[in-house]
C-alpha positions in Angstrom: -41.3 30.0 -16.3 -38.6 27.6 -17.2 -39.4 23.9 -16.7 -37.4 21.9 -14.3 -36.6 18.3 -15.1 -36.6 16.0 -12.1 -36.2 12.3 -11.7 -39.3 10.3 -10.8 -39.2 9.3 -7.1 -37.1 6.1 -6.8 -35.7 6.3 -10.3 -32.0 5.8 -10.8 -30.0 8.8 -12.0 -28.8 8.6 -15.6 -25.4 6.9 -16.0 -22.3 8.5 -17.4 -20.4 6.1 -19.7 -16.7 5.7 -20.0 -14.4 3.1 -21.5 -12.4 2.7 -18.3 -13.3 3.5 -14.7 -10.3 3.8 -12.3 -11.0 3.3 -8.6 -8.9 5.5 -6.4 -6.7 8.6 -6.9 -3.7 7.3 -4.9 -0.3 6.4 -6.2 -1.7 3.6 -8.4 -4.7 5.5 -9.7 -2.9 8.6 -10.7 -0.2 6.4 -12.4 -2.9 4.5 -14.2 -4.6 7.6 -15.4 -1.2 8.9 -16.8 -0.5 5.6 -18.6 -4.0 5.3 -20.0 -3.8 8.8 -21.4 -0.3 8.2 -22.8 -0.7 4.7 -24.2 -4.4 4.6 -25.1 -5.2 8.1 -26.4 -8.8 8.6 -27.3 -10.2 6.3 -24.7 -12.6 7.9 -22.2 -12.0 7.4 -18.5 -12.8 8.7 -15.1 -11.1 8.3 -11.7 -13.4 8.1 -8.7 -11.9 8.9 -5.3 -13.7 8.7 -2.0 -11.5 11.3 -0.2 -11.5 15.1 -0.9 -8.2 15.0 -2.7 -5.6 12.8 -4.3 -2.9 10.9 -2.5 -4.5 7.8 -0.9 -2.2 6.7 1.9 -0.4 10.0 1.9 -3.7 11.9 2.5 -5.1 9.4 5.0 -2.1 9.3 7.3 -1.3 12.5 9.2 0.6 11.3 12.2 3.9 12.9 13.3 6.8 12.2 11.0 4.8 10.5 8.3 7.2 9.5 5.5 7.8 6.8 3.0 9.5 3.5 3.9 10.6 3.0 0.3 13.0 5.2 -1.5 11.3 7.7 -3.9 13.6 6.7 -6.8 11.7 3.4 -7.0 8.5 4.5 -5.2 8.2 7.4 -7.6 6.9 6.8 -11.1 9.3 5.7 -13.8 8.2 8.6 -16.0 8.6 11.4 -13.4 12.1 12.0 -12.0 12.5 12.3 -8.2 14.8 15.1 -7.2 14.6 15.1 -3.4 15.9 12.9 -0.5 15.2 9.2 -1.2 13.0 8.9 2.0 10.4 11.6 1.6 7.7 13.1 3.8 4.0 12.8 3.0 4.0 16.5 2.1 6.8 16.0 -0.4 5.1 12.9 -2.0 1.8 14.8 -2.3 3.6 17.7 -4.0 5.2 15.2 -6.4 1.8 13.6 -7.2 0.2 17.0 -7.7 2.9 17.9 -10.2 2.1 14.7 -12.1 -1.6 15.6 -12.2 -0.9 19.3 -13.3 1.8 18.6 -15.8 -0.4 16.0 -17.6 -3.8 17.6 -17.3 -5.2 14.7 -15.3 -7.3 16.8 -12.9 -10.2 16.9 -15.3 -10.6 13.2 -15.1 -10.8 12.9 -11.3 -14.0 13.1 -9.3 -13.3 13.6 -5.6 -15.8 12.8 -2.8 -17.2 9.8 -4.7 -17.4 6.7 -2.5 -18.2 3.7 -4.6 -21.0 1.6 -3.2 -21.5 -1.1 -5.8 -20.2 -2.5 -9.0 -22.3 -4.8 -11.1 -21.2 -6.7 -14.2 -23.8 -7.6 -16.8 -22.8 -10.2 -19.5 -25.7 -9.2 -21.7 -24.3 -5.7 -22.2 -20.7 -6.5 -21.3 -20.7 -3.5 -19.0 -20.0 -2.6 -15.4 -22.5 -0.4 -13.7 -21.0 1.5 -10.8 -22.9 3.5 -8.2 -21.1 6.0 -6.0 -22.3 8.2 -3.2 -21.2 11.9 -3.3 -20.4 14.0 -0.3 -23.8 15.5 -0.4 -25.5 12.1 -0.2 -26.6 12.0 -3.8 -25.9 9.1 -6.1 -23.7 9.1 -9.2 -24.0 6.3 -11.7 -21.5 5.2 -14.3 -21.2 2.5 -16.9 -17.8 1.3 -18.0 -16.3 -1.3 -20.3 -13.4 -2.0 -18.0 -12.9 -1.6 -14.3 -9.4 -0.8 -13.0 -9.0 -1.3 -9.3 -6.4 1.1 -7.8 -7.9 1.4 -4.3 -5.0 -0.2 -2.4 -5.4 -3.0 0.1 -6.4 -1.6 3.4 -9.5 0.2 4.9 -8.8 3.9 5.1 -11.6 4.8 7.5 -10.2 2.9 10.5 -7.0 1.2 11.6 -6.7 -2.1 13.4 -6.6 -1.8 17.2 -6.8 -5.0 19.3 -9.3 -5.1 22.2 -7.2 -5.0 25.4 -8.8 -5.3 28.9 -9.3 -2.0 30.7 -9.1 0.3 27.7 -12.2 2.2 28.9 -10.4 2.8 32.3 -7.5 4.8 30.8 -7.9 8.5 31.6 -5.5 9.7 29.0 -5.9 9.8 25.2 -5.7 6.7 22.9 -4.9 7.5 19.2 -4.4 5.3 16.1 -2.0 6.7 13.5 -4.5 6.1 10.7 -7.1 8.5 12.4 -4.7 10.9 14.0 -6.4 13.7 15.9 -4.9 16.9 14.5 -5.5 18.8 17.8 -3.5 16.3 19.9 -0.9 18.1 21.9 1.9 15.8 23.1 4.4 18.4 24.2 5.7 17.5 27.6 3.6 14.4 27.8 4.5 10.8 28.5 3.7 8.7 25.4 3.6 5.0 24.8 3.6 3.8 21.2 2.3 0.2 20.9 3.9 -1.5 17.9 7.3 -2.0 16.3 6.8 -1.7 12.6 7.6 1.1 10.2 4.8 3.4 11.5 6.0 3.1 15.1 9.6 3.6 14.1 8.6 6.8 12.4 6.3 8.1 15.2 8.7 7.5 18.1 11.6 9.8 17.0 9.2 12.4 15.6 7.3 12.7 18.9 10.4 12.3 21.1 11.6 15.8 20.1 8.7 17.4 22.0 7.3 14.8 24.4 8.5 14.3 27.9 9.4 10.7 26.9 8.3 8.2 24.3 8.3 4.4 25.0 8.0 2.0 22.1 6.2 -1.1 23.5 6.5 -4.1 21.4 5.4 -7.7 21.8 8.3 -8.9 19.6 11.2 -7.1 17.8 11.5 -6.0 14.2 14.5 -5.9 11.9 15.5 -2.4 10.7 18.1 -1.1 8.3 19.8 2.3 8.7 21.6 4.7 6.4 21.9 8.3 5.3 18.8 9.8 3.7 20.8 10.6 0.6 22.1 8.9 -2.5 25.7 9.8 -3.0 25.8 9.0 -6.8 22.7 11.1 -7.3 24.3 14.1 -5.6 27.5 13.6 -7.7 25.7 13.4 -11.0 23.8 16.6 -10.2 27.1 18.3 -9.5 28.2 17.2 -13.0 25.1 18.7 -14.5 23.5 15.4 -15.7 19.9 15.8 -16.5 17.4 14.5 -14.0 15.9 11.9 -16.3 19.3 10.2 -16.6 19.9 10.5 -12.8 16.5 9.0 -12.0 17.1 6.0 -14.2 20.7 5.4 -13.1 19.9 5.7 -9.4 16.7 3.6 -9.8 18.7 0.8 -11.4 21.4 1.0 -8.8 18.9 0.7 -5.9 17.0 -2.1 -7.6 20.3 -4.0 -8.2 21.4 -3.6 -4.6 17.9 -4.6 -3.3 17.9 -7.8 -5.4 21.3 -8.7 -4.1 20.3 -8.1 -0.5 17.0 -10.1 -0.8 18.9 -13.0 -2.3 21.3 -13.0 0.6 18.4 -13.1 3.1 17.6 -16.5 1.7 21.1 -17.8 0.9 22.8 -16.5 4.1 20.1 -15.4 6.5 22.3 -15.6 9.6 25.0 -13.5 8.2 22.5 -10.8 7.1 20.9 -11.0 10.5 24.2 -10.3 12.2 24.9 -7.4 9.9 21.5 -5.8 10.8 22.1 -6.3 14.5 25.6 -4.8 14.2 24.1 -1.7 12.7 21.9 -1.4 15.8 24.8 -1.9 18.2 26.8 0.7 16.3 24.2 3.3 17.4 23.2 2.0 20.8 26.5 0.6 22.1 27.6 -2.8 23.0 26.0 -2.7 26.4 22.5 -2.2 25.0 20.2 -5.3 25.2 20.0 -5.8 21.5 19.1 -9.5 22.0 15.9 -8.7 23.7 14.7 -5.5 21.9 16.0 -5.8 18.3 16.5 -9.5 17.6 13.4 -10.9 15.9 12.3 -14.5 15.9 11.9 -14.6 12.1 14.5 -14.3 9.3 15.2 -11.0 7.6 12.5 -10.0 5.2 10.0 -12.6 6.4 8.2 -9.4 7.5 8.6 -6.0 6.0 12.0 -4.6 6.7 11.8 -0.8 7.4 14.5 1.7 6.6 15.4 4.1 9.4 16.9 7.3 7.7 19.8 8.8 9.5 19.2 6.3 12.3 16.8 8.8 13.9 15.0 6.1 16.0 18.3 4.8 17.4 19.6 8.4 18.0 16.5 9.1 20.0 17.0 6.0 22.2 20.7 6.8 22.6 19.9 10.3 23.7 17.4 9.1 26.4 14.4 10.7 24.7 12.9 7.4 23.8 13.1 3.8 25.0 12.0 0.3 24.0 10.1 -2.2 26.2 9.6 -5.7 25.0 6.6 -7.2 26.8 2.9 -7.9 26.5 -0.1 -6.0 27.8 -2.0 -7.4 30.7 -4.4 -4.5 31.0 -4.9 -0.8 30.6 -5.0 1.1 33.9 -6.3 4.6 34.7 -2.7 6.0 34.3 -1.1 3.7 31.7 -0.4 0.0 31.2 0.2 -3.0 33.3 2.4 -5.5 31.5 2.4 -9.3 31.8 5.8 -9.1 33.5 4.3 -7.0 36.3 6.0 -3.8 35.1 3.9 -0.7 34.7 4.2 2.0 32.1 2.8 5.4 33.0 1.3 7.4 30.1 -0.7 10.5 29.2 -1.1 9.3 25.6 -1.1 5.8 24.1 -0.7 5.4 20.4 -1.8 2.1 18.9 0.5 1.6 15.9 -0.9 -1.9 15.5 -1.7 -2.1 11.8 -4.7 -1.9 9.6 -7.6 -3.8 8.3 -7.0 -5.6 5.0 -9.9 -5.0 2.6 -10.6 -6.5 -0.8 -11.8 -4.5 -3.7 -12.3 -1.4 -1.6 -15.1 -2.9 0.4 -17.2 -2.4 -2.7 -20.3 -4.6 -3.2 -19.3 -6.5 -6.4 -21.6 -8.8 -8.3 -21.2 -10.8 -11.5 -24.5 -11.3 -13.4 -26.5 -10.9 -10.2 -24.3 -13.2 -8.0 -22.2 -11.6 -5.3 -18.5 -12.0 -5.9 -16.7 -14.1 -3.3 -13.2 -12.8 -4.1 -11.5 -15.4 -1.9 -12.9 -18.2 -4.2 -11.2 -16.9 -7.3 -7.7 -17.8 -8.6 -5.4 -14.9 -9.6 -3.6 -14.5 -12.8 -0.3 -12.9 -11.9 -2.0 -10.9 -9.1 -3.8 -8.7 -11.7 -6.9 -10.5 -13.0 -9.1 -13.2 -11.4 -11.0 -16.2 -12.7 -14.7 -15.5 -13.2 -14.3 -11.7 -13.1 -14.5 -10.1 -16.6 -13.0 -6.9 -17.7 -11.3 -6.0 -14.4 -7.7 -5.6 -13.2 -6.3 -4.9 -9.8 -3.1 -3.2 -8.7 -1.4 -4.9 -5.7 2.2 -4.0 -5.2 5.2 -5.7 -3.7 6.2 -6.8 -0.3 10.0 -6.4 -0.8 10.1 -3.6 -3.3 8.3 -0.3 -4.0 4.6 -0.5 -4.7 4.8 1.8 -7.7 7.2 -0.5 -9.6 4.3 -2.9 -10.0 1.7 -0.2 -10.6 3.6 1.0 -13.6 3.9 -2.6 -15.0 0.2 -3.4 -14.4 -0.6 -0.2 -16.3 1.4 -1.4 -19.2 -0.4 -4.7 -19.1 -3.9 -3.2 -18.9 -3.1 -0.8 -21.8 -1.8 -3.7 -23.9 -4.9 -5.8 -23.1 -7.3 -2.9 -24.0 -5.5 -2.4 -27.3 -5.8 -6.1 -28.1 -9.5 -6.1 -27.3 -10.0 -3.1 -29.6 -8.0 -4.7 -32.4 -9.9 -8.0 -32.3 -13.3 -6.6 -31.6 -13.6 -8.3 -28.2 -16.0 -6.8 -25.8 -15.1 -9.0 -22.9 -12.1 -10.8 -21.5 -11.6 -12.9 -18.4 -9.0 -15.4 -17.2 -9.8 -19.1 -16.8 -7.9 -22.1 -15.8 -6.7 -24.1 -18.8 -7.3 -27.9 -19.0 -3.7 -28.5 -17.8 -4.4 -26.2 -14.8 -7.5 -27.9 -13.3 -5.6 -30.3 -10.9 -3.2 -27.5 -9.9 -2.7 -27.2 -6.1 -4.0 -24.0 -4.8 -2.7 -22.0 -1.8 -3.2 -18.6 -0.1 -2.4 -15.3 -1.9 0.7 -14.9 0.2 2.7 -17.9 1.5 2.9 -17.4 5.3 6.4 -18.9 5.2 7.5 -16.1 2.9 5.7 -13.2 4.6 4.0 -13.4 8.0 2.9 -9.9 9.0 -0.2 -9.6 11.1 -2.5 -8.0 8.5 -1.7 -10.8 6.1 -2.4 -13.5 8.7 -5.7 -11.8 9.6 -6.9 -11.3 6.0 -5.3 -13.9 3.8 -8.6 -15.8 3.6 -10.3 -12.9 1.9 -7.8 -12.7 -0.9 -7.8 -14.8 -4.1 -6.0 -18.2 -4.3 -2.7 -18.7 -6.0 -1.6 -21.8 -8.0 1.8 -23.4 -8.2 2.5 -22.1 -11.7 4.0 -18.6 -12.2 1.1 -17.3 -14.2 -1.4 -18.2 -11.5 0.2 -16.3 -8.6 1.4 -12.9 -7.6 5.2 -13.6 -7.4 5.9 -10.6 -5.1 9.2 -10.6 -6.9 9.9 -7.5 -9.0 13.1 -8.9 -10.4 11.3 -11.8 -12.0 8.2 -9.9 -13.0 10.0 -7.1 -14.7 10.7 -9.5 -17.5 7.7 -11.8 -17.1 4.8 -9.3 -17.2 5.9 -7.5 -20.4 6.3 -10.9 -22.0 2.7 -12.1 -21.3 1.2 -13.7 -24.4 -2.3 -12.2 -24.6 -3.2 -15.0 -27.0 -2.6 -17.6 -24.3 -5.7 -19.8 -23.7 -5.7 -18.5 -20.1 -7.3 -15.3 -21.6 -10.9 -15.9 -22.8 -12.2 -13.3 -25.2 -15.8 -12.9 -26.2 
């Protein structure tokens, strides 16, 4: 009879060792895997993903109409041309990511259904030890020289829903976009969508096609931009037979140039930009519509994320009478809908709470450095990628005013350069540290509330690392500055401590 080897009761399973462990198989993690294989051939790595497949956000969110709010020429990878409409559906984005995995043989590096429970750094061995729980409840252990955090910035398991009075009295269905019930039938139903961000602006026109009526209930208005879901120059270049790599790069540069100019104008002439945005709304809803109440925010353009409405579908739904907007606050839920603070009632069969998400830090992983729990909010960030007192780790956090993937690609270049330098110099450990000239530097929150004031930032800014008043000690949230600054980082700078 063959002998069966078993672990002693309570013994830890053997650890699998890799040079680099990538956390997450979303847009950042798949991009990181591609760049690591391309720029650092020969290094071993693994990608651990908690969900049953790749995609991250695009797998988590399954609400009606789910689509990107960044164009895919910049949200797509720089190495993989995008050939569809600039604003893409989740299905189209997942197909694109699947092609990246298949075309580059990345599937063999990804372990799905692995939820990371803990990550422990040991300075004696210069290794991370990572424990993950598989779908079947068993534990997988890994050791890694370098930890690459690509898990995003919000908690996938649950969205943020405020606690309103009377929620338990409502006899209809309450749904959050992040945990959308697939069996939910809204045909012929009265729907209220609470919220006014990009998610609400996507759900409202998508549901309005089949619902009896959809009401977007907002506490305060949001700025939107409208335009065709097409890039004219891309279509023309395809007609001329230009190859897709050239089209991708030309269109990408054009979009980034126009975005930079627009963002600059939101600071230099905010009132003029505001008027232009409101004029777009009036062009679709008419001069008699109450734009002042429902579409004129209290903040300046781009102080919160500015969503793009492709082909003005939200405004077309309102103009056609299939959807409407109410600007008010909730007093209480009732058995049949909502009572607002103005005294008005909204009858509803279904209430959708498009109210945001929970910010998380480092994927809610229990992280410790030499036995001490890591308090991430006490660290200082180096360009939003590395953190004081945290060895051999990098984090991808994208942009507020530009596509996330632009930064994911640049962080990948930085990580690969850093790994190569460590190999060339024989260093087993690297961390960032404040230099003597930095010690009296004023520190502030990760994101300046004056620059960006969205709810999830206000609720979670204290959990994120501090930033300094020097460019190297902050995440600039400015692609147009960082596209030159990050590739020029001097890895011999005393801010990098090698051992």
